[in-house]
N, C-alpha and C positions, 0 to 999 in steps of 0.2 A: 449324762453329758456326752456330746459328740464333738470330737475335734476334727477340724478340716484344715488341710494344709495344701495350698496351691503351689504349683511350680510350672516352669516352662515359658514364662513371659520373657520379653526382651525387645530389642530394637530390630526392625526388619524393614526392608524397602517395600514400597508399594508393588503388589503383584506377588509378593513372597508368601511363605507359609510358616505357621507355628503350630505346635501342639501343646495345649495346656493339659496339665494333670492335676488331679485333686485326690489326696489320700484321705480317706474317711475312716475314723475309728468308731464305727457304729456296729452294734450287733444287729442281726436281722436286717442287713442293709437292703435286702430286696423289698422290705416293707416301706422304704422311704422313696419319695420322689426326689430326684436330684436335678440340679439346674445350674446353669451359668448365668450370672448377671454381669453387667458392666456399668461403670460410671465414668463418663467422659468429663473433661474439665468444664465446669460451669453448668453441668447437666445433672438431672436426677438419675438414680440407679434404674436401669431398665433390664428386663428379662431378655436374654439372648437365645437360650435354648433350654428345653426341659425334657427329661426322660423319666417315665414312670417305672415302677418296679416290674411292670410287664413289658418294658421296652417300647412303649408308645412315646413318640417324640413330637415336639412341636418347636418351631423356630420363629423368631421375629422376622418380619418380611425382609428387612435389610440384609439378612445373612443367609437367606434361603438359597440353596445351591452352592454356597461357598463354605459353610461351616457344617461340621458333623459332630453330633454329641453321641457318646457311647459310654457304657459302664461295664465294669467287671466286678460283680458282687463278691466273688470268691477272693479277689485280691483287695477288695475295699477301695476300688478306684473309679474315678469319673474322668472322662477325657473330653476335650474339645479340639478337634482338628480344624484348623482355620487355613483356608487357601484363598488365593486372589485377594490378599489383604489390601485395604484401602486406608488412606490417612484418616478417614472418619471412623475407622475401627479403633483408633487410639483411645485407650481407656484403661482403668483398673478393672480387672476381671475377678469376680468373686464366685466361689463355689458355695452352693446352698443345698441343704437337705431339709425336707419338710414331710410331715405326715400328720394325719388325724387318726387317732386310735383310742378306742374306749372313751370317746367324748373329749379327749385331750388333744389339742393342736400343739405341735412342736416345730421349731425351725431353728437351724443353726447356720452360721456364716463363717467362712474362712477370712483370713486377713487381706486377701487380694494379691494379685500379681499384675505388674504393670506391662501393658503391651503398647509399644509405640511404633507407628507405621510412618515412615518418612516418604515424602513425595519425590 
């Protein structure tokens, strides 16, 4: 079982910045792909950014150049640095870890942290 706890959400004005953190209680964290998803009101959950165990990253087009995902395996942490925030970034942000190992796929989710961007 993996426990994920997000923090760092809040209310910010458009153009501002926030840094989300996720504490992951997983052994061999470097074997997990870690990601941030978000769910805006009335919308489905969508991938924001993903980082593999080898630090390969990918981002949804809407956040490229504004958000940066990073991880610290030794500390069991995942981060999302968000800059130039827009009202359309308002959503609940979720931390996710996933891996496929020995033929078994596993994925875990945090409870989410609210990010609200005012115009």
